[in-house]
N, C-alpha and C positions, 0 to 999 in steps of 0.2 A: 441683947447680949452676945457677944461673938462665941461661936462656936468653937471649941475646945479642940486637937488633932484627933483626939479618939473619937470625938461625937462625928467626927469627917471621916475618919476612917472607916468608924462604922459605913455609915451610908457607903462608902468605894464600895465595899466587901458587897453590897447590895446591889451593886452596879449601878449605882449613882456618879456620872461623870461626870456631871456638874461640878459638887462638890471636889471632884480632885481635881478638877480646873481651879478651884481656889487655894488650893497645895501646890500646883503647878506656877499658879502667877503670886505666889508669897517664896516661891526659891530660888526663880528662876532666873534674876539678876544675879545671886551671889552667887550660882552656881555655874551661870555662864563665865563670871569674873576668873572661878579657880581652872576653869577647863581651856579657858583659852593662855592662863599663864603656863600651861602645859603643852598646847598646840601651835599656839602662834599663828593660829588661823581663824578668822571666823566662821566661813564656812565652815572648817573640819568642825569647831565650836559646837557650834548650831545643830549639826549631825549628830555628834556625842552629846549634846543634853539631849535632842531629842529619846536617843535609846538610853540614855539614863533615866527618864519620864518614863518610858517604856517598862523598864525594868521594876522601877518603883511600883507602878500602877500593877502587875502582875504579881508584884510578890506579896501587895494587901489583897488585891483579889483572891489568890490563892491560899491566904491566911500563912503566907510564909513571914510576914512580920510578925515580930513578939513584940505584943503590946509593951512588955515590960523595957522594951528596949527605944533610946531616944530616937522621935524620929526626924530629928533633922541631924546625929551622927550615923543615924542608918544612911539614911539617903546620901551622903557625901559622900560613905564611904562608895555606895553605888556610880557616883558620880567621877570620885577620882581615878577608881580601879576601871570604869569605862573610857574616859581619856587616856589611860596609860595603853588600854587597848587597842585605839584609836592609833595614838601614836607608835607604835611597835608594828602597827602597818605602813608608817611614812618610810619610804626608801631614802628618802635626801639627807636624815636627819639621823641621830644615833641615840634619841634621850630614853634613859630607862632608868629601872630602879637606880642603876648602880651612881644615876647622877644624883639622885638623891640622898645616895647612902654615903656621902664622903665621910675620911678621917678628919674627927671632929678634936685629934689629939693635938693635930699639927694647927694654931691658933695663928703663926703668924700668915701661914698660905690662905686660911680662910679670909682673914682681914685684907691683904690683900686682893683677894678677889673681890670684896667691895669695894675697897678703895677704887681699884681699877675702875668700876660701872659708874658711881655716883660718884667720883668728883668730876668726871667731865661731862655725866649725861643731864645731872640733877642741879649739880649747883648754880648755874650759870641761868638756870631760871631761877631760881629763889632770889637769887642777888641779882637781879637788872634792874628791881626797882626799889632796890636798899638805901640809897641817896633818898627816899621820899617817905621812910620807915622813922615813926616817932614811936619811941620806946613806952609810948602813952595808947596806941594802937591793939586794940584787943583781938586778939586770933579766935576768929571762926570757926566752928567745925567744918565750913564749904573749905577755908585756906588750906585748914591742915587735912583734910581728903585729899585735895588733891595733891599734896605733897606724898603723900602717905602712895597715892595711886601710880604716881609718877618714880616713885625709888622700889615700891616692887614691880613696875615694868622692864625696870632696866637692869636689877640684879642675877647674879644666877639660878638656875632655877631651884637649888635646893635648900632657898632662901627665900624665892619667892613664892614658891608652892607652900612653905607652911607660914609663912607671912600672910598670904591669902586665907588661909586657913582659921588665923588669929585673928587678927583684924576685922575681915570681911564676911568670912563665915561663921563667927563668933564661936569658936570651937574652943575648949580648952586644951590644957595641955594633954591631960590623958586621952581624949579622946584624939586630935592629932596623933599621938603614941598610936592610937588603936588601928586609924587609918593607914598610916603610913609603914605602919609593922617597924617603927624604929625604937631603941630604947627611950622611954621617958627623959633622962638626960641629955641625948643627944638633941631631941624638941628642944627643952628649954634652954641649953646651950646656941642652940642657933636663933633663936627667937629674943634670948638675950644680946648678943652680938649685931643681932641686926638692929635690932631695935634702939641700941647703942650709935651706931652709926648712923641709925636718922636722927634721934636728939641732934648729935652734934651739928646734923645740917639744919634743923628748924631752929636751935639756937642763935645762929646764927643770922637769924631774922626775928627772931620772938622774942621775951625774957622767960628765963627757964621756968619762973613761977608761972607763967601760963600756959604752958605745953604739958607740965606733969600730967595731968588727966589724960593727955594721949596717948603720951611712950612712956 
């Protein structure tokens, strides 16, 4: 029977580094996906990920992690904050909390931002084999994930970071709101708008009934 997080955490507190490796292996891919959306650099992302894991290990081993907290939320908060700290050190770009915290009252501006990216960078790849697609073809998890990953990789950060947390890190609206320090309504609004555009893209390749469970 697999160990629970709590059992693993108790071992880490006693200095069992092998148990911490179990946690690291489980979280590393999804954490890297979030960091790279912010840093846009594999090398910088690898450094930030390593630092985030060191912070998590220190928090657990020094009893700073509260057992009542959800481990994944706690860790992704560390991951996000570490990525932001790394980005602030990069002189050639200006990503900051401000670029996440745009004005969601202006729907047309937000919608235009999305269309500017996905219409050119995503749709060409989605449509390239359209003439060979039958309405009887069943969509696969792998196919939908490729489209989602492509979509998330080209839209602006204020959407891609939230969607990565929602789709890849499996965080709830409340958890995302807590990590990003944004109102829950802002988080829900951006996810809704981004998902609507994602659904529009996929609907041009697959029947609606096949994608409802994904978007």
